[in-house]
Structure formats: structure tokens, C-alpha cells
DSSP file (Angstrom, degrees, kcal/mol; ACC not computed):
  #  RESIDUE AA STRUCTURE BP1 BP2  ACC     N-H-->O    O-->H-N    N-H-->O    O-->H-N    TCO  KAPPA ALPHA  PHI   PSI    X-CA   Y-CA   Z-CA
    1    1 A M              0   0    0      0, 0.0    67,-2.8     0, 0.0     2,-0.3   0.000 360.0 360.0 360.0 141.1  -76.2    5.7   38.4
    2    2 A S  E     -A   67   0A   0     65,-0.2     2,-0.5    63,-0.0    65,-0.2  -0.663 360.0-153.4-106.4 157.7  -73.5    8.4   39.4
    3    3 A R  E     -A   66   0A   0     63,-2.9    63,-3.0    -2,-0.3     2,-0.1  -0.993  23.2-117.4-131.9 134.1  -73.5   11.1   41.9
    4    4 A L  E     -A   65   0A   0     -2,-0.5     2,-0.4    61,-0.2    61,-0.2  -0.393  29.6-168.6 -60.9 129.9  -71.5   14.3   41.8
    5    5 A K  E     -A   64   0A   0     59,-3.8    59,-3.0    -2,-0.1     2,-0.3  -0.969   4.9-164.5-122.7 147.9  -69.0   14.7   44.6
    6    6 A T  E     -A   63   0A   0     -2,-0.4    57,-0.2    57,-0.2     4,-0.1  -0.892  27.4-157.9-131.2 159.4  -67.1   18.0   45.3
    7    7 A R     >  +     0   0    0     55,-2.3     4,-2.5    -2,-0.3     5,-0.3   0.049  61.6 116.2-118.0  21.0  -64.2   19.1   47.2
    8    8 A I  H  > S+     0   0    0     54,-0.3     4,-3.2     1,-0.2     5,-0.2   0.973  78.0  48.7 -61.8 -51.1  -65.4   22.7   47.4
    9    9 A R  H  > S+     0   0    0      1,-0.2     4,-2.7     2,-0.2    -1,-0.2   0.897 111.2  50.9 -51.0 -43.0  -65.7   22.4   51.3
   10   10 A E  H  > S+     0   0    0      2,-0.2     4,-1.8     1,-0.2    -1,-0.2   0.907 113.2  44.1 -65.9 -43.1  -62.1   20.9   51.5
   11   11 A F  H  X S+     0   0    0     -4,-2.5     4,-1.8     2,-0.2    -1,-0.2   0.884 111.1  55.0 -72.3 -33.9  -60.6   23.7   49.4
   12   12 A R  H  X>S+     0   0    0     -4,-3.2     5,-1.9    -5,-0.3     4,-0.8   0.977 110.5  45.0 -59.1 -51.8  -62.6   26.4   51.3
   13   13 A K  H  <5S+     0   0    0     -4,-2.7     3,-0.4     1,-0.2    -1,-0.2   0.807 108.3  55.9 -63.1 -34.7  -61.2   25.2   54.6
   14   14 A E  H  <5S+     0   0    0     -4,-1.8    -1,-0.2     1,-0.2    -2,-0.2   0.825 118.8  36.8 -56.9 -41.1  -57.5   24.9   53.2
   15   15 A N  H  <5S-     0   0    0     -4,-1.8    -2,-0.2    -3,-0.4    -1,-0.2   0.378 107.8-122.3 -92.0  -1.4  -58.0   28.6   52.2
   16   16 A N  T  <5 +     0   0    0     -4,-0.8     2,-0.5    -3,-0.4    -3,-0.2   0.919  57.8 155.7  44.3  56.0  -59.9   29.8   55.2
   17   17 A I      < -     0   0    0     -5,-1.9    -1,-0.2    -6,-0.1     2,-0.1  -0.927  38.3-134.9-112.9 132.2  -62.7   31.0   52.9
   18   18 A Q     >  -     0   0    0     -2,-0.5     4,-2.2    -3,-0.1     5,-0.2  -0.392  22.9-116.3 -79.0 157.3  -66.3   31.4   54.0
   19   19 A Q  H  > S+     0   0    0      1,-0.2     4,-2.8     2,-0.2     5,-0.2   0.917 117.5  53.2 -64.4 -37.1  -69.2   30.0   51.8
   20   20 A A  H  > S+     0   0    0      2,-0.2     4,-1.9     1,-0.2    -1,-0.2   0.777 107.5  50.5 -71.8 -28.5  -70.5   33.7   51.5
   21   21 A E  H  > S+     0   0    0      2,-0.2     4,-2.0    -3,-0.2    -1,-0.2   0.934 112.1  46.5 -70.0 -46.1  -67.1   34.8   50.3
   22   22 A L  H  X S+     0   0    0     -4,-2.2     4,-2.2     2,-0.2     3,-0.3   0.972 112.4  49.9 -57.6 -55.9  -67.0   32.1   47.7
   23   23 A A  H  X>S+     0   0    0     -4,-2.8     5,-2.3     1,-0.3     4,-0.7   0.917 111.0  48.5 -51.2 -47.7  -70.6   32.8   46.5
   24   24 A A  H ><5S+     0   0    0     -4,-1.9     3,-0.6     1,-0.2    -1,-0.3   0.886 108.9  56.1 -62.9 -37.6  -69.9   36.4   46.1
   25   25 A A  H 3<5S+     0   0    0     -4,-2.0    -1,-0.2    -3,-0.3    -2,-0.2   0.852 118.5  31.6 -59.1 -39.1  -66.7   35.6   44.2
   26   26 A V  H 3<5S-     0   0    0     -4,-2.2    -1,-0.2    -3,-0.2    -2,-0.2   0.346 115.2-107.4-112.1  18.0  -68.5   33.5   41.6
   27   27 A G  T <<5S+     0   0    0     -4,-0.7     2,-0.2    -3,-0.6    -3,-0.2   0.775  76.9 111.5  76.7  33.8  -71.8   35.3   41.6
   28   28 A V      < -     0   0    0     -5,-2.3    -1,-0.2    -6,-0.2     2,-0.2  -0.734  70.0 -93.4-126.5 176.3  -74.1   33.0   43.3
   29   29 A R    >>  -     0   0    0     -2,-0.2     4,-1.0     1,-0.1     3,-0.7  -0.554  36.3-114.4 -85.8 164.1  -76.1   33.0   46.7
   30   30 A R  H >> S+     0   0    0      1,-0.2     4,-2.0     2,-0.2     3,-1.2   0.925 116.6  61.5 -58.4 -49.4  -74.4   31.3   49.8
   31   31 A E  H 3> S+     0   0    0      1,-0.3     4,-2.3     2,-0.2    -1,-0.2   0.763  96.8  58.7 -49.2 -29.7  -77.3   28.7   49.7
   32   32 A T  H <> S+     0   0    0     -3,-0.7     4,-1.9     2,-0.2    -1,-0.3   0.867 107.6  45.3 -72.3 -37.5  -76.1   27.6   46.3
   33   33 A I  H <X S+     0   0    0     -3,-1.2     4,-2.7    -4,-1.0    -2,-0.2   0.912 112.0  52.2 -68.3 -41.2  -72.6   26.8   47.8
   34   34 A V  H  X S+     0   0    0     -4,-2.0     4,-2.1     1,-0.2    -2,-0.2   0.930 110.4  48.1 -65.7 -42.3  -74.2   25.0   50.7
   35   35 A N  H  <>S+     0   0    0     -4,-2.3     5,-3.5    -5,-0.2     6,-0.9   0.886 112.2  49.6 -63.9 -38.8  -76.3   22.9   48.3
   36   36 A L  H ><5S+     0   0    0     -4,-1.9     3,-0.5     4,-0.2    -1,-0.2   0.888 110.3  49.2 -59.4 -44.3  -73.2   22.1   46.2
   37   37 A E  H 3<5S+     0   0    0     -4,-2.7    -2,-0.2     1,-0.2   -31,-0.2   0.828 112.5  49.2 -67.3 -32.7  -71.2   21.1   49.3
   38   38 A N  T 3<5S-     0   0    0     -4,-2.1    -1,-0.2    -5,-0.2    -2,-0.2   0.461 114.2-114.6 -87.3  -2.6  -74.1   18.9   50.4
   39   39 A G  T < 5S+     0   0    0     -3,-0.5    -3,-0.2    -4,-0.3    -2,-0.1   0.811  85.0 114.5  76.5  27.2  -74.5   17.1   47.0
   40   40 A K  S   <S+     0   0    0     -5,-3.5     2,-0.3    -6,-0.2    -4,-0.2   0.459  70.0  46.2-106.3   2.1  -78.0   18.6   46.4
   41   41 A Y        -     0   0    0     -6,-0.9    -1,-0.2    -5,-0.1    -2,-0.2  -0.998  66.8-146.8-145.0 133.3  -77.3   20.7   43.4
   42   42 A N        -     0   0    0     -2,-0.3     2,-0.1    -3,-0.1    -6,-0.1  -0.898  30.0-128.7 -94.3 134.3  -75.3   20.1   40.2
   43   43 A P        -     0   0    0      0, 0.0     2,-0.1     0, 0.0    -1,-0.0  -0.370  17.3-108.2 -76.7 160.2  -73.6   23.2   39.0
   44   44 A S     >  -     0   0    0      1,-0.1     4,-2.6    -2,-0.1     5,-0.2  -0.464  38.1-107.4 -72.1 156.9  -73.7   24.6   35.5
   45   45 A L  H  > S+     0   0    0      2,-0.2     4,-2.5     1,-0.2     5,-0.2   0.915 120.6  53.3 -52.4 -44.9  -70.6   24.2   33.5
   46   46 A K  H  > S+     0   0    0      1,-0.2     4,-2.9     2,-0.2    -1,-0.2   0.934 110.1  46.9 -58.7 -48.7  -69.8   27.9   33.9
   47   47 A L  H  > S+     0   0    0      1,-0.2     4,-1.9     2,-0.2    -1,-0.2   0.888 111.0  51.1 -66.1 -31.8  -70.2   27.8   37.6
   48   48 A A  H  X S+     0   0    0     -4,-2.6     4,-2.1     2,-0.2    -2,-0.2   0.914 112.9  45.8 -64.9 -39.0  -68.1   24.7   37.9
   49   49 A M  H  X S+     0   0    0     -4,-2.5     4,-3.3    -5,-0.2     5,-0.3   0.934 112.9  51.3 -67.8 -44.8  -65.3   26.4   35.8
   50   50 A D  H  X S+     0   0    0     -4,-2.9     4,-2.0    -5,-0.2    -1,-0.2   0.895 112.2  46.0 -62.9 -33.4  -65.7   29.7   37.9
   51   51 A I  H  X S+     0   0    0     -4,-1.9     4,-1.8     2,-0.2    -1,-0.2   0.909 113.8  47.8 -70.5 -43.3  -65.3   27.7   41.2
   52   52 A A  H  X>S+     0   0    0     -4,-2.1     5,-2.8     1,-0.2     4,-0.8   0.949 114.4  47.1 -59.9 -52.3  -62.3   25.7   39.9
   53   53 A R  H ><5S+     0   0    0     -4,-3.3     3,-0.8     1,-0.2    -1,-0.2   0.877 104.6  60.1 -61.5 -36.0  -60.6   28.9   38.6
   54   54 A Y  H 3<5S+     0   0    0     -4,-2.0    -1,-0.2    -5,-0.3    -2,-0.2   0.949 113.1  39.1 -52.1 -51.1  -61.3   30.7   41.9
   55   55 A F  H 3<5S-     0   0    0     -4,-1.8    -1,-0.2    -3,-0.1    -2,-0.2   0.455 114.4-114.9 -81.9  -0.3  -59.2   28.0   43.7
   56   56 A G  T <<5S+     0   0    0     -4,-0.8    -3,-0.2    -3,-0.8     2,-0.2   0.791  79.6 117.5  77.3  24.5  -56.5   27.7   40.9
   57   57 A K      < -     0   0    0     -5,-2.8    -1,-0.3    -6,-0.2     2,-0.2  -0.618  68.3-102.7-118.1 176.7  -57.7   24.1   40.3
   58   58 A T     >  -     0   0    0     -2,-0.2     4,-1.3    -3,-0.1     5,-0.1  -0.556  34.1-112.1 -88.0 159.0  -59.2   22.2   37.3
   59   59 A V  H  > S+     0   0    0      1,-0.2     4,-2.9    -2,-0.2     3,-0.3   0.870 121.7  55.0 -58.1 -36.2  -62.9   21.3   37.2
   60   60 A E  H  4 S+     0   0    0      1,-0.2    -1,-0.2     2,-0.2    -3,-0.0   0.825 103.5  54.3 -73.5 -29.9  -61.7   17.7   37.7
   61   61 A D  H  4 S+     0   0    0      1,-0.1    -1,-0.2    -3,-0.0    -2,-0.2   0.852 118.5  34.4 -65.3 -35.3  -59.8   18.6   40.8
   62   62 A V  H  < S+     0   0    0     -4,-1.3   -55,-2.3    -3,-0.3     2,-0.4   0.825 123.2  36.4 -94.7 -38.3  -63.0   20.1   42.3
   63   63 A F  E  <  +A    6   0A   0     -4,-2.9     2,-0.3   -57,-0.2   -57,-0.2  -0.940  60.1 162.1-127.3 142.1  -65.7   17.9   41.0
   64   64 A S  E     -A    5   0A   0    -59,-3.0   -59,-3.8    -2,-0.4     2,-0.5  -0.981  34.7-114.9-150.0 162.0  -65.9   14.1   40.3
   65   65 A F  E     -A    4   0A   0     -2,-0.3     2,-0.4   -61,-0.2   -61,-0.2  -0.866  24.7-165.0-103.2 131.7  -68.5   11.5   39.7
   66   66 A E  E     -A    3   0A   0    -63,-3.0   -63,-2.9    -2,-0.5     2,-0.4  -0.931  22.7-122.2-111.2 132.2  -68.9    8.6   42.3
   67   67 A D  E     -A    2   0A   0     -2,-0.4     2,-0.3   -65,-0.2   -65,-0.2  -0.637  22.2-131.6 -82.5 132.8  -70.9    5.5   41.4
   68   68 A E        -     0   0    0    -67,-2.8     2,-0.4    -2,-0.4    -1,-0.1  -0.581  14.0-130.7 -79.7 135.8  -73.8    4.8   43.6
   69   69 A V              0   0    0     -2,-0.3    -1,-0.0     1,-0.1     0, 0.0  -0.748 360.0 360.0 -84.1 126.3  -74.0    1.2   44.9
   70   70 A E              0   0    0     -2,-0.4    -1,-0.1     0, 0.0    -2,-0.0   0.460 360.0 360.0-107.0 360.0  -77.6    0.0   44.2
């Protein structure tokens, strides 16, 4: 089984962007960004693309799958 891994927090810190600022820019609530960063929520394709575009990255730069060890 795979788990979605994101680099949202890393890119936010590099750009000095707050969760609320990113959330407003991509049209979601701050809690959605919190849940994405904590691996508790998988984004829709549109949201993933919007976040990647916001940072000037590809979806693959921001999101990846990590195999879980069982």
C-alpha cells in the first residue's frame, strides 16, 4: 500500500508563506492545508495542480507516493 507524501510544508517555509495564505490562493480552508501536510487528506487532481502551480512546480515535485512497509 502506498501513502501520499507532500512537500507543501517545505515549499511554504522556503517562500515564507502561511497556511492560510496558501489556502486562500488555492480556494480551500486552512484546515485542508493542515490535513494535506499531515498526510490525512489526499487532494483532488485540480487541487494538486493548483498547489503545484502556486509554487511554480510540477505536481510530481510537490506530491509523491511512498510505499508503506507492512
